[in-house]
MIDOSE-1310 file (N, C-alpha, C; in nm, 2 decimals, decimal comma, always signed):
residues 297
mmwh	+2,03/-2,72/-0,84/+2,17/-2,73/-0,81/+2,20/-2,78/-0,67; +2,28/-2,88/-0,65/+2,31/-2,93/-0,52/+2,45/-2,89/-0,47; +2,46/-2,86/-0,34/+2,59/-2,82/-0,28/+2,68/-2,95/-0,27; +2,80/-2,94/-0,30/+2,90/-3,05/-0,28/+2,98/-3,02/-0,16
trpr	+2,99/-2,89/-0,12/+3,06/-2,86/+0,00/+2,97/-2,76/+0,07; +2,98/-2,75/+0,20/+2,90/-2,66/+0,28/+2,95/-2,52/+0,25; +2,85/-2,43/+0,22/+2,89/-2,29/+0,19/+2,94/-2,22/+0,31; +3,04/-2,13/+0,28/+3,10/-2,05/+0,39/+2,99/-1,95/+0,44
vctg	+2,98/-1,92/+0,56/+2,89/-1,82/+0,62/+2,96/-1,70/+0,65; +2,91/-1,58/+0,61/+2,98/-1,46/+0,64/+2,94/-1,42/+0,78; +3,04/-1,40/+0,87/+3,02/-1,36/+1,01/+3,10/-1,23/+1,03; +3,06/-1,16/+1,15/+3,13/-1,04/+1,18/+3,09/-0,93/+1,10
hqpl	+3,18/-0,82/+1,09/+3,14/-0,70/+1,02/+3,24/-0,68/+0,90; +3,32/-0,77/+0,86/+3,41/-0,75/+0,75/+3,33/-0,75/+0,62; +3,36/-0,66/+0,53/+3,29/-0,65/+0,40/+3,33/-0,77/+0,32; +3,25/-0,81/+0,23/+3,27/-0,92/+0,14/+3,36/-0,88/+0,03
tpgr	+3,46/-0,96/+0,00/+3,56/-0,93/-0,11/+3,50/-0,97/-0,24; +3,49/-0,87/-0,34/+3,43/-0,91/-0,47/+3,50/-1,03/-0,53; +3,42/-1,12/-0,58/+3,48/-1,24/-0,63/+3,50/-1,35/-0,53; +3,49/-1,32/-0,40/+3,52/-1,42/-0,30/+3,40/-1,44/-0,21
eppf	+3,28/-1,39/-0,25/+3,16/-1,41/-0,17/+3,12/-1,55/-0,16; +3,05/-1,59/-0,05/+2,99/-1,72/-0,05/+2,90/-1,75/-0,17; +2,88/-1,87/-0,21/+2,81/-1,90/-0,33/+2,67/-1,84/-0,34; +2,60/-1,83/-0,22/+2,47/-1,77/-0,22/+2,47/-1,62/-0,24
fryn	+2,58/-1,55/-0,25/+2,59/-1,41/-0,28/+2,63/-1,39/-0,42; +2,66/-1,49/-0,50/+2,71/-1,47/-0,63/+2,59/-1,47/-0,73; +2,60/-1,38/-0,83/+2,49/-1,37/-0,92/+2,54/-1,37/-1,07; +2,46/-1,42/-1,16/+2,48/-1,39/-1,30/+2,41/-1,26/-1,32
hslt	+2,49/-1,15/-1,33/+2,43/-1,02/-1,33/+2,34/-0,99/-1,46; +2,37/-1,06/-1,56/+2,28/-1,05/-1,68/+2,14/-1,10/-1,66; +2,13/-1,19/-1,56/+2,00/-1,26/-1,53/+1,93/-1,19/-1,41; +2,01/-1,15/-1,31/+1,95/-1,09/-1,19/+1,93/-0,94/-1,20
grtr	+2,00/-0,87/-1,28/+1,98/-0,73/-1,30/+2,05/-0,64/-1,19; +2,13/-0,70/-1,11/+2,19/-0,62/-1,00/+2,32/-0,68/-0,96; +2,41/-0,60/-0,90/+2,53/-0,65/-0,84/+2,52/-0,66/-0,69; +2,61/-0,72/-0,63/+2,61/-0,73/-0,48/+2,61/-0,59/-0,42
meip	+2,68/-0,50/-0,48/+2,69/-0,37/-0,42/+2,56/-0,29/-0,43; +2,47/-0,33/-0,51/+2,34/-0,26/-0,53/+2,24/-0,31/-0,43; +2,27/-0,42/-0,35/+2,17/-0,47/-0,25/+2,18/-0,38/-0,13; +2,06/-0,32/-0,09/+2,07/-0,23/+0,03/+2,10/-0,31/+0,16
apre	+2,17/-0,24/+0,25/+2,20/-0,29/+0,38/+2,07/-0,31/+0,45; +2,05/-0,41/+0,54/+1,93/-0,43/+0,61/+1,88/-0,31/+0,69; +1,97/-0,23/+0,74/+1,93/-0,11/+0,82/+1,87/-0,01/+0,73; +1,89/-0,01/+0,60/+1,84/+0,09/+0,51/+1,71/+0,04/+0,44
llnf	+1,67/-0,07/+0,46/+1,55/-0,13/+0,38/+1,43/-0,05/+0,40; +1,40/+0,01/+0,52/+1,28/+0,09/+0,54/+1,31/+0,23/+0,55; +1,42/+0,28/+0,49/+1,45/+0,42/+0,50/+1,40/+0,49/+0,37; +1,30/+0,58/+0,39/+1,23/+0,65/+0,28/+1,28/+0,79/+0,27
rgka	+1,39/+0,82/+0,34/+1,44/+0,96/+0,33/+1,46/+1,00/+0,19; +1,41/+1,12/+0,15/+1,43/+1,17/+0,02/+1,32/+1,12/-0,08; +1,23/+1,04/-0,04/+1,13/+0,98/-0,12/+1,00/+1,06/-0,11; +0,92/+1,08/-0,22/+0,80/+1,14/-0,21/+0,68/+1,04/-0,23
vivt	+0,59/+1,05/-0,13/+0,48/+0,95/-0,12/+0,35/+1,02/-0,13; +0,25/+0,97/-0,21/+0,11/+1,01/-0,20/+0,04/+0,90/-0,13; -0,04/+0,94/-0,03/-0,14/+0,85/+0,03/-0,28/+0,91/+0,01; -0,37/+0,84/-0,06/-0,50/+0,89/-0,08/-0,59/+0,85/+0,04
gasg	-0,70/+0,92/+0,06/-0,79/+0,90/+0,17/-0,71/+0,91/+0,30; -0,63/+1,01/+0,32/-0,54/+1,02/+0,43/-0,58/+1,12/+0,53; -0,70/+1,17/+0,53/-0,74/+1,27/+0,63/-0,78/+1,21/+0,76; -0,79/+1,08/+0,77/-0,82/+1,02/+0,90/-0,81/+0,87/+0,89
glga	-0,83/+0,80/+1,00/-0,83/+0,66/+1,00/-0,71/+0,59/+0,95; -0,73/+0,49/+0,87/-0,62/+0,41/+0,82/-0,53/+0,49/+0,73; -0,58/+0,57/+0,65/-0,50/+0,66/+0,56/-0,41/+0,75/+0,63; -0,46/+0,81/+0,74/-0,37/+0,90/+0,83/-0,26/+0,82/+0,89
gias	-0,30/+0,70/+0,93/-0,19/+0,61/+0,99/-0,08/+0,57/+0,90; -0,12/+0,54/+0,77/-0,02/+0,51/+0,67/+0,06/+0,63/+0,64; +0,00/+0,75/+0,62/+0,08/+0,87/+0,59/+0,18/+0,90/+0,70; +0,13/+0,89/+0,83/+0,22/+0,92/+0,94/+0,34/+0,82/+0,95
rfae	+0,31/+0,69/+0,92/+0,41/+0,59/+0,93/+0,52/+0,61/+0,82; +0,48/+0,65/+0,70/+0,58/+0,68/+0,59/+0,66/+0,80/+0,63; +0,60/+0,90/+0,70/+0,68/+1,01/+0,74/+0,78/+0,97/+0,85; +0,74/+0,88/+0,94/+0,83/+0,83/+1,04/+0,95/+0,76/+0,97
agad	+0,93/+0,70/+0,86/+1,04/+0,63/+0,79/+1,12/+0,73/+0,70; +1,09/+0,86/+0,71/+1,17/+0,96/+0,64/+1,11/+1,02/+0,52; +0,99/+0,98/+0,47/+0,94/+1,02/+0,35/+0,87/+1,16/+0,36; +0,87/+1,23/+0,25/+0,78/+1,35/+0,24/+0,65/+1,30/+0,18
vvva	+0,54/+1,35/+0,24/+0,41/+1,29/+0,22/+0,30/+1,39/+0,17; +0,23/+1,35/+0,06/+0,11/+1,42/+0,02/-0,01/+1,35/+0,08; -0,08/+1,43/+0,16/-0,20/+1,38/+0,23/-0,32/+1,42/+0,14; -0,37/+1,32/+0,06/-0,48/+1,35/-0,03/-0,61/+1,32/+0,04
yran	-0,71/+1,41/+0,01/-0,84/+1,39/+0,08/-0,95/+1,44/-0,01; -1,07/+1,40/+0,01/-1,18/+1,45/-0,07/-1,26/+1,56/+0,00; -1,29/+1,54/+0,13/-1,38/+1,64/+0,20/-1,33/+1,69/+0,33; -1,26/+1,61/+0,40/-1,22/+1,64/+0,54/-1,09/+1,72/+0,54
qsga	-1,11/+1,85/+0,51/-0,99/+1,94/+0,51/-0,92/+1,95/+0,64; -1,00/+1,97/+0,75/-0,94/+1,99/+0,88/-0,86/+1,87/+0,92; -0,91/+1,75/+0,89/-0,84/+1,63/+0,92/-0,71/+1,61/+0,85; -0,71/+1,64/+0,72/-0,59/+1,63/+0,63/-0,49/+1,73/+0,68
qava	-0,53/+1,85/+0,71/-0,44/+1,96/+0,75/-0,37/+1,92/+0,89; -0,45/+1,85/+0,97/-0,39/+1,81/+1,10/-0,29/+1,70/+1,08; -0,32/+1,61/+0,99/-0,22/+1,50/+0,96/-0,09/+1,56/+0,90; -0,11/+1,66/+0,81/+0,01/+1,72/+0,75/+0,09/+1,80/+0,85
knie	+0,02/+1,87/+0,94/+0,09/+1,95/+1,05/+0,17/+1,86/+1,14; +0,11/+1,74/+1,18/+0,18/+1,65/+1,26/+0,31/+1,59/+1,19; +0,30/+1,57/+1,06/+0,41/+1,52/+0,99/+0,52/+1,63/+0,98; +0,48/+1,75/+0,96/+0,58/+1,86/+0,96/+0,64/+1,88/+1,09
gagr	+0,56/+1,86/+1,20/+0,61/+1,87/+1,33/+0,72/+1,77/+1,37; +0,72/+1,66/+1,29/+0,82/+1,55/+1,31/+0,94/+1,57/+1,22; +0,94/+1,69/+1,15/+1,06/+1,72/+1,07/+1,05/+1,68/+0,92; +0,94/+1,63/+0,88/+0,93/+1,59/+0,74/+0,84/+1,70/+0,66
rala	+0,85/+1,70/+0,53/+0,76/+1,78/+0,45/+0,63/+1,71/+0,43; +0,52/+1,79/+0,43/+0,39/+1,74/+0,40/+0,30/+1,84/+0,33; +0,21/+1,79/+0,25/+0,12/+1,87/+0,17/-0,02/+1,81/+0,17; -0,12/+1,88/+0,22/-0,26/+1,84/+0,21/-0,32/+1,89/+0,08
vqad	-0,37/+1,79/+0,00/-0,43/+1,83/-0,13/-0,57/+1,77/-0,14; -0,67/+1,86/-0,17/-0,80/+1,81/-0,20/-0,82/+1,77/-0,34; -0,88/+1,65/-0,36/-0,90/+1,61/-0,50/-1,02/+1,51/-0,50; -1,10/+1,51/-0,61/-1,19/+1,41/-0,64/-1,12/+1,31/-0,73
lsqs	-1,09/+1,20/-0,67/-1,01/+1,10/-0,74/-1,09/+1,01/-0,83; -1,22/+1,02/-0,83/-1,30/+0,95/-0,93/-1,31/+1,02/-1,06; -1,24/+1,14/-1,07/-1,24/+1,21/-1,20/-1,09/+1,24/-1,24; -1,06/+1,21/-1,37/-0,93/+1,23/-1,41/-0,87/+1,36/-1,39
agva	-0,95/+1,47/-1,40/-0,90/+1,60/-1,37/-0,85/+1,62/-1,23; -0,92/+1,56/-1,14/-0,88/+1,57/-1,00/-0,75/+1,50/-0,97; -0,74/+1,38/-1,04/-0,61/+1,31/-1,02/-0,49/+1,38/-1,09; -0,52/+1,44/-1,20/-0,41/+1,52/-1,27/-0,37/+1,63/-1,18
alle	-0,46/+1,70/-1,12/-0,43/+1,81/-1,03/-0,35/+1,76/-0,91; -0,38/+1,65/-0,86/-0,31/+1,59/-0,74/-0,16/+1,56/-0,78; -0,14/+1,50/-0,90/-0,01/+1,47/-0,94/+0,07/+1,60/-0,97; +0,01/+1,70/-1,03/+0,07/+1,82/-1,06/+0,12/+1,89/-0,93
rtiq	+0,04/+1,90/-0,83/+0,08/+1,96/-0,70/+0,19/+1,88/-0,64; +0,19/+1,75/-0,65/+0,29/+1,66/-0,59/+0,43/+1,69/-0,66; +0,43/+1,69/-0,79/+0,56/+1,72/-0,86/+0,61/+1,86/-0,83; +0,52/+1,96/-0,83/+0,56/+2,09/-0,80/+0,62/+2,10/-0,66
afha	+0,57/+2,03/-0,56/+0,62/+2,05/-0,43/+0,74/+1,96/-0,40; +0,75/+1,84/-0,46/+0,85/+1,75/-0,42/+0,94/+1,71/-0,54; +0,90/+1,75/-0,66/+0,98/+1,73/-0,78/+0,99/+1,58/-0,82; +0,91/+1,50/-0,76/+0,91/+1,35/-0,80/+0,79/+1,29/-0,73
ldvl	+0,77/+1,16/-0,77/+0,68/+1,07/-0,71/+0,74/+0,94/-0,71; +0,77/+0,88/-0,59/+0,83/+0,75/-0,57/+0,73/+0,64/-0,53; +0,63/+0,68/-0,45/+0,54/+0,58/-0,40/+0,40/+0,63/-0,40; +0,31/+0,55/-0,45/+0,16/+0,58/-0,44/+0,09/+0,48/-0,35
inna	+0,02/+0,52/-0,25/-0,07/+0,43/-0,17/-0,21/+0,46/-0,20; -0,28/+0,38/-0,28/-0,42/+0,39/-0,31/-0,51/+0,34/-0,20; -0,54/+0,43/-0,10/-0,62/+0,39/+0,01/-0,76/+0,44/+0,01; -0,79/+0,55/-0,07/-0,92/+0,61/-0,07/-1,03/+0,51/-0,11
gayp	-1,14/+0,52/-0,04/-1,25/+0,43/-0,07/-1,37/+0,46/+0,01; -1,48/+0,39/-0,02/-1,61/+0,40/+0,06/-1,66/+0,26/+0,10; -1,74/+0,26/+0,21/-1,77/+0,13/+0,27/-1,92/+0,14/+0,32; -2,01/+0,16/+0,23/-2,15/+0,17/+0,27/-2,22/+0,03/+0,27
nssl	-2,33/+0,02/+0,34/-2,41/-0,10/+0,35/-2,53/-0,09/+0,27; -2,56/-0,19/+0,19/-2,69/-0,19/+0,11/-2,71/-0,34/+0,07; -2,84/-0,38/+0,09/-2,87/-0,52/+0,04/-2,87/-0,52/-0,11; -2,84/-0,64/-0,16/-2,83/-0,65/-0,31/-2,97/-0,62/-0,38
vdms	-3,08/-0,67/-0,32/-3,21/-0,65/-0,38/-3,26/-0,50/-0,37; -3,21/-0,43/-0,27/-3,25/-0,29/-0,26/-3,16/-0,19/-0,31; -3,04/-0,23/-0,35/-2,93/-0,14/-0,40/-2,97/-0,07/-0,53; -2,96/+0,06/-0,53/-2,99/+0,14/-0,65/-2,87/+0,13/-0,75
eaef	-2,90/+0,16/-0,87/-2,79/+0,17/-0,97/-2,68/+0,27/-0,93; -2,73/+0,39/-0,88/-2,64/+0,50/-0,84/-2,55/+0,45/-0,72; -2,61/+0,38/-0,63/-2,53/+0,33/-0,51/-2,42/+0,24/-0,56; -2,45/+0,15/-0,65/-2,35/+0,05/-0,70/-2,24/+0,13/-0,78
drvi	-2,28/+0,22/-0,86/-2,19/+0,29/-0,94/-2,09/+0,38/-0,85; -2,15/+0,43/-0,75/-2,07/+0,52/-0,66/-1,96/+0,44/-0,59; -2,00/+0,32/-0,54/-1,90/+0,24/-0,47/-1,79/+0,19/-0,57; -1,83/+0,15/-0,69/-1,73/+0,11/-0,79/-1,64/+0,23/-0,82
adnl	-1,69/+0,34/-0,83/-1,61/+0,46/-0,86/-1,51/+0,49/-0,75; -1,56/+0,49/-0,63/-1,48/+0,53/-0,51/-1,37/+0,42/-0,48; -1,40/+0,29/-0,51/-1,31/+0,19/-0,47/-1,23/+0,13/-0,58; -1,27/+0,14/-0,70/-1,20/+0,08/-0,82/-1,15/+0,19/-0,92
ccvh	-1,24/+0,27/-0,96/-1,21/+0,37/-1,06/-1,10/+0,46/-1,01; -1,10/+0,50/-0,88/-1,00/+0,58/-0,82/-0,86/+0,51/-0,83; -0,86/+0,38/-0,80/-0,74/+0,31/-0,81/-0,68/+0,31/-0,95; -0,77/+0,29/-1,05/-0,72/+0,29/-1,18/-0,66/+0,43/-1,22
lctq	-0,74/+0,53/-1,20/-0,70/+0,67/-1,24/-0,57/+0,71/-1,17; -0,56/+0,68/-1,04/-0,44/+0,72/-0,97/-0,32/+0,64/-1,01; -0,34/+0,51/-1,03/-0,23/+0,42/-1,08/-0,18/+0,47/-1,22; -0,27/+0,49/-1,30/-0,24/+0,54/-1,44/-0,15/+0,66/-1,44
aaar	-0,20/+0,76/-1,36/-0,13/+0,89/-1,36/+0,00/+0,88/-1,29; +0,01/+0,80/-1,18/+0,14/+0,78/-1,11/+0,24/+0,71/-1,20; +0,19/+0,60/-1,27/+0,28/+0,53/-1,36/+0,33/+0,62/-1,47; +0,25/+0,70/-1,53/+0,30/+0,80/-1,63/+0,41/+0,89/-1,57
amia	+0,39/+0,94/-1,45/+0,49/+1,02/-1,39/+0,62/+0,95/-1,36; +0,61/+0,83/-1,31/+0,72/+0,75/-1,28/+0,80/+0,71/-1,41; +0,73/+0,67/-1,51/+0,79/+0,64/-1,64/+0,86/+0,76/-1,70; +0,80/+0,87/-1,69/+0,86/+1,00/-1,74/+0,99/+1,03/-1,67
rgsg	+1,00/+1,00/-1,54/+1,12/+1,03/-1,46/+1,22/+0,92/-1,49; +1,18/+0,80/-1,52/+1,28/+0,69/-1,55/+1,34/+0,62/-1,44; +1,29/+0,64/-1,32/+1,35/+0,57/-1,20/+1,27/+0,47/-1,13; +1,16/+0,43/-1,19/+1,07/+0,33/-1,14/+0,99/+0,39/-1,02
gaiv	+0,94/+0,29/-0,94/+0,86/+0,33/-0,83/+0,78/+0,22/-0,77; +0,69/+0,24/-0,67/+0,61/+0,14/-0,61/+0,47/+0,19/-0,59; +0,37/+0,11/-0,61/+0,23/+0,14/-0,59/+0,17/+0,03/-0,50; +0,10/+0,07/-0,40/+0,04/-0,03/-0,31/-0,11/+0,01/-0,31
nvas	-0,20/-0,09/-0,34/-0,34/-0,07/-0,34/-0,40/-0,13/-0,22; -0,48/-0,06/-0,15/-0,55/-0,11/-0,03/-0,68/-0,18/-0,07; -0,68/-0,31/-0,06/-0,80/-0,39/-0,09/-0,87/-0,42/+0,04; -0,91/-0,55/+0,06/-0,98/-0,59/+0,18/-0,99/-0,74/+0,18
ieah	-1,00/-0,79/+0,30/-1,03/-0,94/+0,31/-1,16/-0,97/+0,25; -1,25/-0,88/+0,23/-1,37/-0,90/+0,16/-1,35/-0,93/+0,01; -1,23/-0,90/-0,04/-1,20/-0,95/-0,18/-1,19/-1,10/-0,18; -1,17/-1,16/-0,07/-1,15/-1,30/-0,06/-1,26/-1,38/+0,01
npap	-1,34/-1,30/+0,09/-1,45/-1,37/+0,16/-1,56/-1,27/+0,17; -1,67/-1,29/+0,10/-1,78/-1,19/+0,10/-1,85/-1,17/+0,23; -1,91/-1,05/+0,24/-1,99/-1,02/+0,36/-2,13/-0,97/+0,31; -2,24/-0,99/+0,39/-2,37/-0,95/+0,35/-2,38/-0,80/+0,34
qhsh	-2,46/-0,75/+0,25/-2,49/-0,61/+0,23/-2,37/-0,53/+0,17; -2,27/-0,61/+0,12/-2,15/-0,55/+0,06/-2,12/-0,60/-0,08; -2,22/-0,64/-0,15/-2,20/-0,70/-0,28/-2,12/-0,60/-0,37; -2,15/-0,47/-0,37/-2,09/-0,37/-0,45/-1,94/-0,35/-0,40
yvaa	-1,92/-0,34/-0,27/-1,79/-0,33/-0,21/-1,70/-0,45/-0,24; -1,76/-0,57/-0,22/-1,68/-0,69/-0,24/-1,64/-0,70/-0,38; -1,73/-0,67/-0,48/-1,69/-0,67/-0,62/-1,58/-0,58/-0,65; -1,59/-0,46/-0,59/-1,48/-0,36/-0,62/-1,35/-0,40/-0,56
kaav	-1,35/-0,45/-0,44/-1,22/-0,49/-0,38/-1,16/-0,61/-0,45; -1,24/-0,71/-0,49/-1,19/-0,82/-0,56/-1,13/-0,77/-0,69; -1,19/-0,68/-0,76/-1,14/-0,62/-0,88/-1,01/-0,55/-0,86; -0,99/-0,49/-0,74/-0,87/-0,42/-0,71/-0,75/-0,52/-0,70
vmyt	-0,78/-0,64/-0,64/-0,67/-0,74/-0,63/-0,63/-0,78/-0,77; -0,72/-0,81/-0,86/-0,69/-0,86/-0,99/-0,63/-0,74/-1,08; -0,68/-0,62/-1,06/-0,62/-0,50/-1,12/-0,47/-0,49/-1,08; -0,45/-0,51/-0,96/-0,31/-0,50/-0,91/-0,22/-0,60/-0,98
rsaa	-0,26/-0,72/-1,00/-0,18/-0,82/-1,07/-0,16/-0,78/-1,22; -0,27/-0,72/-1,28/-0,26/-0,68/-1,42/-0,16/-0,56/-1,43; -0,17/-0,47/-1,34/-0,08/-0,35/-1,35/+0,06/-0,39/-1,33; +0,08/-0,49/-1,23/+0,22/-0,54/-1,21/+0,28/-0,60/-1,34
lelg	+0,19/-0,67/-1,41/+0,24/-0,73/-1,53/+0,28/-0,63/-1,64; +0,20/-0,53/-1,65/+0,23/-0,42/-1,75/+0,34/-0,33/-1,72; +0,35/-0,30/-1,59/+0,45/-0,19/-1,55/+0,58/-0,24/-1,50; +0,59/-0,37/-1,48/+0,72/-0,43/-1,43/+0,84/-0,39/-1,51
gqgi	+0,82/-0,39/-1,64/+0,93/-0,36/-1,73/+0,98/-0,22/-1,72; +0,90/-0,13/-1,66/+0,94/+0,01/-1,64/+1,00/+0,03/-1,50; +1,02/-0,08/-1,42/+1,07/-0,07/-1,29/+0,97/-0,03/-1,18; +0,84/-0,05/-1,22/+0,74/-0,01/-1,12/+0,67/-0,14/-1,07
rvns	+0,68/-0,15/-0,94/+0,62/-0,27/-0,87/+0,48/-0,23/-0,82; +0,38/-0,32/-0,84/+0,24/-0,29/-0,79/+0,20/-0,41/-0,71; +0,16/-0,38/-0,58/+0,11/-0,48/-0,49/-0,01/-0,43/-0,42; -0,08/-0,52/-0,35/-0,19/-0,48/-0,27/-0,19/-0,54/-0,13
vspg	-0,26/-0,47/-0,04/-0,28/-0,53/+0,10/-0,43/-0,55/+0,12; -0,46/-0,65/+0,19/-0,61/-0,68/+0,22/-0,62/-0,68/+0,37; -0,66/-0,56/+0,43/-0,68/-0,56/+0,57/-0,80/-0,63/+0,62; -0,80/-0,67/+0,74/-0,92/-0,72/+0,81/-0,98/-0,60/+0,89
liwr	-1,05/-0,63/+1,00/-1,12/-0,53/+1,08/-1,02/-0,45/+1,15; -1,02/-0,32/+1,12/-0,92/-0,22/+1,18/-1,00/-0,14/+1,29; -0,94/-0,14/+1,41/-1,00/-0,06/+1,52/-1,00/+0,09/+1,49; -1,11/+0,15/+1,53/-1,13/+0,29/+1,53/-1,20/+0,33/+1,66
egle	-1,19/+0,46/+1,70/-1,26/+0,51/+1,82/-1,41/+0,48/+1,81; -1,46/+0,41/+1,91/-1,60/+0,39/+1,92/-1,65/+0,27/+1,85; -1,56/+0,19/+1,78/-1,61/+0,08/+1,70/-1,68/-0,03/+1,79; -1,62/-0,05/+1,91/-1,68/-0,16/+1,99/-1,82/-0,12/+2,04
ndwp	-1,85/+0,01/+2,04/-1,99/+0,05/+2,08/-2,08/+0,05/+1,95; -2,03/+0,09/+1,84/-2,11/+0,10/+1,72/-2,14/-0,04/+1,66; -2,05/-0,14/+1,68/-2,07/-0,27/+1,62/-2,02/-0,38/+1,72; -2,08/-0,39/+1,83/-2,03/-0,49/+1,93/-2,03/-0,63/+1,89
egvh	-2,13/-0,67/+1,81/-2,14/-0,81/+1,77/-2,03/-0,84/+1,67; -2,00/-0,74/+1,58/-1,90/-0,76/+1,48/-1,76/-0,77/+1,55; -1,73/-0,68/+1,64/-1,61/-0,69/+1,72/-1,59/-0,82/+1,79; -1,70/-0,86/+1,86/-1,69/-0,99/+1,93/-1,66/-1,11/+1,83
gyls	-1,74/-1,11/+1,72/-1,72/-1,21/+1,62/-1,58/-1,22/+1,56; -1,52/-1,10/+1,54/-1,39/-1,09/+1,48/-1,28/-1,14/+1,58; -1,30/-1,10/+1,70/-1,20/-1,14/+1,81/-1,20/-1,29/+1,83; -1,32/-1,35/+1,82/-1,34/-1,49/+1,83/-1,28/-1,57/+1,71
aapl	-1,28/-1,51/+1,60/-1,24/-1,58/+1,47/-1,09/-1,56/+1,45; -1,03/-1,45/+1,50/-0,89/-1,42/+1,47/-0,80/-1,50/+1,56; -0,71/-1,58/+1,50/-0,61/-1,66/+1,58/-0,53/-1,57/+1,67; -0,50/-1,45/+1,63/-0,41/-1,36/+1,71/-0,49/-1,28/+1,81
rrlg	-0,63/-1,30/+1,81/-0,72/-1,25/+1,92/-0,71/-1,10/+1,94; -0,70/-1,03/+1,84/-0,72/-0,88/+1,85/-0,76/-0,82/+1,72; -0,81/-0,70/+1,72/-0,84/-0,63/+1,60/-0,71/-0,57/+1,55; -0,71/-0,53/+1,42/-0,60/-0,47/+1,36/-0,59/-0,32/+1,40
radd	-0,47/-0,27/+1,38/-0,45/-0,12/+1,40/-0,40/-0,06/+1,27; -0,41/+0,07/+1,26/-0,36/+0,13/+1,14/-0,22/+0,10/+1,11; -0,14/+0,10/+1,22/+0,01/+0,07/+1,20/+0,04/-0,07/+1,15; -0,05/-0,16/+1,18/-0,03/-0,30/+1,12/-0,04/-0,30/+0,97
vada	-0,13/-0,22/+0,92/-0,15/-0,21/+0,77/-0,04/-0,12/+0,71; -0,01/-0,01/+0,79/+0,09/+0,08/+0,74/+0,22/+0,01/+0,72; +0,26/-0,07/+0,82/+0,39/-0,14/+0,81/+0,39/-0,24/+0,69; +0,28/-0,30/+0,66/+0,27/-0,38/+0,54/+0,29/-0,30/+0,42
clfl	+0,24/-0,18/+0,41/+0,26/-0,09/+0,30/+0,40/-0,05/+0,29; +0,46/-0,02/+0,40/+0,60/+0,02/+0,41/+0,69/-0,09/+0,35; +0,66/-0,21/+0,39/+0,74/-0,33/+0,34/+0,72/-0,34/+0,19; +0,60/-0,34/+0,14/+0,58/-0,36/-0,01/+0,63/-0,24/-0,09
aspa	+0,64/-0,12/-0,04/+0,69/-0,01/-0,11/+0,84/+0,00/-0,10; +0,91/-0,08/-0,01/+1,05/-0,07/+0,02/+1,13/-0,16/-0,06; +1,27/-0,14/-0,06/+1,36/-0,23/-0,13/+1,36/-0,37/-0,07; +1,30/-0,39/+0,05/+1,29/-0,52/+0,11/+1,20/-0,61/+0,03
arwi	+1,11/-0,55/-0,05/+1,02/-0,62/-0,14/+1,05/-0,60/-0,29; +1,18/-0,58/-0,31/+1,22/-0,55/-0,45/+1,20/-0,65/-0,55; +1,17/-0,78/-0,52/+1,14/-0,88/-0,61/+1,00/-0,93/-0,59; +0,91/-0,85/-0,54/+0,77/-0,88/-0,51/+0,69/-0,78/-0,59
tgad	+0,61/-0,83/-0,68/+0,51/-0,75/-0,75/+0,39/-0,84/-0,79; +0,27/-0,78/-0,79/+0,15/-0,85/-0,83/+0,10/-0,93/-0,71; +0,15/-0,91/-0,59/+0,11/-0,99/-0,47/+0,00/-0,92/-0,39; -0,08/-0,99/-0,32/-0,17/-0,94/-0,23/-0,14/-0,99/-0,09
lvvd	-0,10/-0,90/+0,00/-0,06/-0,93/+0,14/-0,18/-0,92/+0,23; -0,23/-1,03/+0,28/-0,35/-1,02/+0,38/-0,30/-0,99/+0,52; -0,36/-0,88/+0,57/-0,32/-0,84/+0,71/-0,45/-0,84/+0,79; -0,48/-0,96/+0,85/-0,61/-0,97/+0,91/-0,60/-1,05/+1,05
ggvl	-0,48/-1,07/+1,10/-0,47/-1,14/+1,23/-0,50/-1,29/+1,22; -0,51/-1,34/+1,09/-0,53/-1,48/+1,07/-0,68/-1,52/+1,04; -0,77/-1,43/+1,03/-0,91/-1,46/+1,01/-0,93/-1,55/+0,89; -0,87/-1,53/+0,78/-0,89/-1,61/+0,66/-0,83/-1,75/+0,67
thrv	-0,77/-1,78/+0,78/-0,71/-1,91/+0,79/-0,83/-2,01/+0,82; -0,94/-1,97/+0,86/-1,05/-2,06/+0,90/-1,10/-2,14/+0,78; -1,14/-2,26/+0,80/-1,20/-2,35/+0,70/-1,34/-2,29/+0,67; -1,38/-2,32/+0,55/-1,51/-2,26/+0,50/-1,61/-2,37/+0,48
y	-1,59/-2,49/+0,54/-1,69/-2,60/+0,53/-1,69/-2,68/+0,66
């Protein structure tokens, strides 16, 4: 469709009069599924007040950063963990200190019983589940020729099976409630660019990206959006001493010339879980400082 006259631009703070909006604000409601009044104001796009969020693998590192960031945005947060109880309780205490509700829950997310218990605790505490962040995973090194069957199975279970079981359980809860929801899966740039000694991890994360698309296809009709983020190298305490050559190589390759921080990935998760991304599902958002922009030949 071509414009024959220049559209009027809304300026100032006067509300738009129904039926007199500029053409780019007019919708065929039977096709778009919403009215102008249902579009959130920009200042409300990242407001998660009154929302219940589960973050898995949240006892430290990236998961703790994501959990804390959602709390800053107003959410009540379930800090799910497997083994680091003290870390999870510290994250929950910090969230509560900031005036939000938090609950640390131990669960083996590679088992359906553990996932069911996590969802049950969440619903009991917050009476709903609005957002799931599938962050839990494992990142071991093992060469392909030396890798045992148990090692391969463990990494697939920790990085892929957990995503499936948590997504399935969360979707069931969201469908039962009838108000939709958002799921964000944490993948990796290794889903797009393999690394040595990570064949099991690369396979799992690539599967997470495609699983995300498949889940988005199946759950969209229930108002549930499913997206993923693929982080690059995220700084942690002592990383530059533990892996100096890796840090140097990444800094040299990244156009933005720095490592990622937990808040970089957390903000991507906030966006994908928020109304700002209301027409985005099945997408993978790469958060890597531009490393994947490099040519491969």
